[in-house]
N, C-alpha and C positions, 0 to 999 in steps of 0.2 A: 504494500500500500504506500509506504513512504517513498519507494522508488518511483511510483507513478506521479506522486506529488512533485518530487524533484524534477522529473522529466517535464512535467507541465510548467513548472517554474522556469526551467531553462528555455523552454520554447517561448514563453511569454517574454523573457528577457531578450531573446534574439529578435522577436517581433518588435519590441520596444526600441532596440538599437537600430533596426531597419527604418522605423518610423522617424527616429531622431535624424538619421542620415537624410531621409527624404525632406524633412523639415529644413535642414541646413541648406539643401539644394534649392528649395522653394524660396527661402529667405534671401539667398544670393541672387536668384532670378528676379525677385521683387525689387531688391536694392538696385540692380542693374537697370531694370525697366524704369524705376523712379528717376535714376540719374539721366537716362535718355530723355524722359519727359521734361526734366528740368532744363536740359540743354536745348530742347525744342520749344521751350516756354509753353508746354502743354500742362493742363491741370492733372494732378496725380490722383484725385479722387474719382473713382469710377461710379457712374450712375447706377441706380438700382435697376435690376431687370424688371420689365413690366409685370411678370408673374409674381415676384416678391412684393412689389409695391401694391398690387391689387390684393394679395392675400392679407397684408397688414391692414389695408384700409377697410376691407370687408369685415375683418375681425373687430377692428375698432368701432366701426359703425354698428355692428351687431351688439356690442357691449352697451351702447347708448340708447338704441331705439328698438322698438318692436315693429314687425310688419303690421299693416292695418288689420290684416286678418286675425293675427294673434292678439292684438290690442282689443279687438272686438270680442274675441273669445274670452279673454281674461277679465274683461269688464262686464260680462253679461250674466253673472249668476248672483241670485239673492245671497246676502251675507258673505259674498265673495268666496264661497265654498263650493267645490265641485269635484266630480270624479271623472274617470275616463269616459264612462257612458254619457255623462252630461255633455262633455265636449263633442262626442260623436253625434248625439242627438241635435245639438246646436248647429254643428257643421252641416248635417243633413237638412235642417230647417232653413238655414240661410244660404245653402248651396256653396259652402266654403271648400268642399272637396278635401277634407283633412283625413288622412288614413289613420288607423289605430296605431301603426308603428310610428308615424310622425308624431302623433299625440304623446306617446310614451317618451320618445326622444326629446321632444320639446319640454315636457314636464321635468325630465331629468336635468336638462340645461337650465330651466328656470329655477329649479330648486338650488342648483349649484350657484346661480347668480343671485340668489336671495330674493327673487321676484315672487315666488310662491314657497310655501312650506308644506311638507308632507305631514298631515295630521293623523293619518291612518294609511294602511296599505291601499294605494290607489286613490286616496282622497286628499285633496289639496285645498289650501286657503291662501288667498292673495295677501301678500305682506304689504306694509305701508309703502315701501319703495316700489313694489309691484303696482300698487294702485296709482302712484304718481306716474310711472312710466307708461302704464296702460291708459292713463287719462280718466281714471274713475273719479267721479266727483258727484256730489249731490248738493244742489243749491236749495234755498228755501222755497222757491217756486215749484221745484220738482216734488218736494216733500208735501206741499199743500195739495198738489194734484194726486197724491197717493202713489207717486212713483217710488218703487222700491229701490233702495241704493244698490247699484250694480245691475239692475234689471234693464235690458235693452228697451229703448223707447219703441212703442208700437206693439209690444207684447204685453198681455195682461199680467198684472202682478200675481205672483204665486206665494203661498206661504212656505216657510222653510220645511215643513213636515210633509208636503205633498210629493207624490211621485209622478 
């Protein structure tokens, strides 16, 4: 057993030496190219590739905003509490075309981002930050008309205990 470990260690040490040698060669090439750029008065900073730039921007945008579809979904339930079936039913009712797999994936993402919290297996509640990002609000006029907080306009209010 100890022989196998020593052989593995020696192999990794050889790999490490090879990588250090490659790194030295790359450092030399970069230095040389930087010197050539300096001689030609060229900038040495390389622009980002479009793929990298797009990936970063999409990720940053997704951290700040929700799609209109998901903002509608997250802001549409009484007491801001819902489960997977509620989302599927709402999707069917509003023609949002959200699959069950997408629902599960999005809820995992939103729990991770702190927009919703999982309060039971497959049951979620919109957090305060989730309410802000999804645009959930209730003003005094809505309350006077009997509009339930989180209930989409145009749908009749439901009580929390109804199925």
